[in-house]
C-alpha positions, 0 to 999 in steps of 0.5 A: 715628518720632513720632506725635501731633496736628498743630498749625500750624508754629511760626516765628521770624525770624532771618536768615530763617525757622526752622520747627518742626512740632509733632506731639503733644508733640514739635517737629520742627526742619524747616530741617535736613530740607530736601533730605531725605525726610519722611513724614507718615502720617495715622492716621485719627484727628482730635482737637478742638484745644479739647476733645480729643474725637475727631471724624470731621471737622475744622471751623474748623482743628481743632475738632469741630462742638460747639466751633465753635458754642460758641467765639468763636474759631470765630465768623464775626467772626474771618474778618470782624472788621467784623461783631464783635458784642461791643458788642451783648453777644452774644459767645460768650466775652467774656473771650476777646474781651477778651484777643484782640479788644479789644486793639491791632491793626495794619493792614499792607501786605505782599508775598505773591502781590502787594501786599495789605492785612491785619490782625493783633494787635500781638503777632502780628508777624512771625508773621502775615506768615510764616504768609501767606508774605509776603516784605515787610511794613510796619505802617501803622496801629495801631487799638484793636480787631479790630473797628476793624482790620476796618473800616479793612481794608475801606476800604483793600480798595476800592483793594487786594487783601486776599487771598493767591493761595496758588498764586502765593505758592508759585511763588516770591518776588515782585518787591520793592515799595516799600511806603512809597510804596504806603502814601503812595499809599493812606492819603490815599484813606481819610482820610475813613473814618479821620476818621469812626472817630476821631469815633465811637471817639476820636482814638486809635482809629486812629493812623498808625505809622512803621516800616521795611519787614520783609524775610522770606526763606523756607527754599526750595531749589526752588519748584514750577513746577506746584502739586499739592496734597496732602491727608490726606483723599484720601491718608493718606500724604504723603511726598517730599523736602522742598524748602522751607517757605513760609507754612504750606506744606511744599513736597515734590518730590511736591506741597505741603501746608497744615499749618494746614488739617490741625490736630488730625489725628493723624499719624506722622512719619518722617524 
């Protein structure tokens, strides 16, 4: 039995995804628990992921309310990078932004609940794809900042979804797509936008990249036919036989739970 605060699941890709669940200072290896009983009990306590203070409610995936107002990672521009205001001198944490936002990002196509476009920091490959439950992914463009990646994503999103249908993602793996062909079809449609961004920010602001398609397989023995969402705020005990893991979801025979949603919740794990 282990007690501690939850963090999003850690993952590595090596002939399939290997997962571990951080609970306080411990990391629980999850792949070996598939087919076995796992019980997570919320103690009722939530501790801010940033300052460590106890909070009655979690905001922005594990933060207390004061930290959501203070930290750049909780700003709306994280969800909508095209609204970045770093250049205006109004960023909450310029040094943090220099490290996490003003750095190379990748625009990619992925196969999650279907074909979608997404963005991530270059050093977050393949973690970002795993967290989204993508079974295939293909980087197509390298850009100089998070802001620019958001502008490119918006341009592509005029022709393609930029959101994942998590319920569809959890019902099974999608039909394999030819992401190279999808890229060849989509990129010419945003040529004018890329040209405009290069004129404004420099020729190296947006660059095409050539990559192989990354295939990702998840440790799932049985996908649910009906999605029942488990929620610590409604029931402090989540238990059942672990049937698999996909994205940031644990799939039980009793339902599914998004671990990332409950970052900073204190739980007791029994297995």
